[in-house]
C-alpha positions as a Python dict, from the first residue, in 0.01 Angstrom:
ca = {
    (1, 'M'): (0, 0, 0),
    (2, 'S'): (-9, -349, -4),
    (3, 'L'): (-204, -649, -147),
    (4, 'T'): (-311, -764, 214),
    (5, 'H'): (-417, -385, 334),
    (6, 'I'): (-674, -379, 34),
    (7, 'Q'): (-800, -732, 73),
    (8, 'S'): (-866, -590, 376),
    (9, 'F'): (-1036, -354, 258),
    (10, 'V'): (-1286, -505, 41),
    (11, 'A'): (-1345, -729, 304),
    (12, 'V'): (-1447, -445, 595),
    (13, 'A'): (-1645, -351, 358),
    (14, 'E'): (-1811, -618, 249),
    (15, 'E'): (-1934, -734, 579),
    (16, 'G'): (-1945, -424, 746),
    (17, 'H'): (-1817, -582, 1026),
    (18, 'V'): (-1477, -637, 1190),
    (19, 'G'): (-1543, -932, 1337),
    (20, 'R'): (-1710, -1045, 1051),
    (21, 'A'): (-1481, -988, 778),
    (22, 'A'): (-1157, -1105, 1021),
    (23, 'R'): (-1316, -1422, 1031),
    (24, 'R'): (-1323, -1437, 647),
    (25, 'L'): (-992, -1351, 640),
    (26, 'H'): (-895, -1577, 879),
    (27, 'L'): (-689, -1335, 1127),
    (28, 'T'): (-814, -1149, 1474),
    (29, 'Q'): (-1008, -812, 1490),
    (30, 'P'): (-623, -625, 1571),
    (31, 'P'): (-463, -651, 1279),
    (32, 'L'): (-731, -604, 1015),
    (33, 'S'): (-812, -297, 1231),
    (34, 'R'): (-399, -192, 1196),
    (35, 'H'): (-487, -283, 853),
    (36, 'I'): (-741, -53, 815),
    (37, 'L'): (-585, 258, 984),
    (38, 'T'): (-281, 188, 788),
    (39, 'L'): (-466, 243, 481),
    (40, 'E'): (-582, 510, 561),
    (41, 'D'): (-309, 679, 688),
    (42, 'E'): (-117, 604, 394),
    (43, 'L'): (-418, 771, 176),
    (44, 'G'): (-478, 1075, 387),
    (45, 'T'): (-839, 1033, 458),
    (46, 'P'): (-1069, 772, 644),
    (47, 'L'): (-1271, 525, 470),
    (48, 'F'): (-1470, 402, 721),
    (49, 'E'): (-1701, 561, 978),
    (50, 'R'): (-1720, 340, 1280),
    (51, 'T'): (-2076, 293, 1387),
    (52, 'S'): (-2201, 64, 1723),
    (53, 'R'): (-2299, -185, 1452),
    (54, 'G'): (-1997, -157, 1260),
    (55, 'M'): (-1812, -5, 992),
    (56, 'R'): (-1973, 189, 678),
    (57, 'L'): (-1822, 314, 417),
    (58, 'L'): (-1796, 740, 386),
    (59, 'P'): (-1731, 852, 14),
    (60, 'A'): (-1391, 779, -27),
    (61, 'G'): (-1360, 453, 70),
    (62, 'E'): (-1683, 457, -186),
    (63, 'A'): (-1433, 555, -417),
    (64, 'F'): (-1151, 328, -346),
    (65, 'L'): (-1361, -13, -334),
    (66, 'G'): (-1426, -41, -673),
    (67, 'H'): (-1060, 39, -712),
    (68, 'A'): (-982, -195, -518),
    (69, 'R'): (-1151, -534, -669),
    (70, 'R'): (-1046, -401, -999),
    (71, 'I'): (-678, -425, -830),
    (72, 'L'): (-708, -766, -626),
    (73, 'A'): (-883, -906, -956),
    (74, 'E'): (-630, -818, -1182),
    (75, 'V'): (-376, -941, -938),
    (76, 'D'): (-560, -1242, -998),
    (77, 'A'): (-613, -1276, -1367),
    (78, 'A'): (-226, -1247, -1348),
    (79, 'V'): (-182, -1541, -1136),
    (80, 'H'): (-423, -1759, -1316),
    (81, 'T'): (-239, -1674, -1693),
    (82, 'V'): (138, -1677, -1514),
    (83, 'R'): (35, -2040, -1405),
    (84, 'S'): (-139, -2164, -1687),
    (85, 'R'): (160, -2080, -1919),
    (86, 'G'): (419, -2191, -1670),
    (87, 'A'): (219, -2513, -1658),
    (88, 'S'): (337, -2599, -2016),
    (89, 'I'): (673, -2520, -1955),
    (90, 'P'): (849, -2780, -1823),
    (91, 'P'): (1139, -2684, -1557),
    (92, 'P'): (1462, -2634, -1665),
    (93, 'H'): (1732, -2915, -1576),
    (94, 'I'): (1942, -2841, -1282),
    (95, 'K'): (2252, -2997, -1300),
}
């Protein structure tokens, strides 16, 4: 499972529509749809109900959404921590 797949899932869940989520992520619809299908395949269950109006979370998707948001928040926090600590340490000298 990749962060890209998790980001794609959260965007589709929040937008409720693959086209809007694709625009938000600066992707086209086919790769975004593949991300969702790959994630569903890996998890072994559908996360969305596909409707004529878009995508609606199924119970498994609802359960995964909170986890996905926390994962992305933790990654953002880790990046912030590392960058802030790295900024206070001078870079090593190259000989």
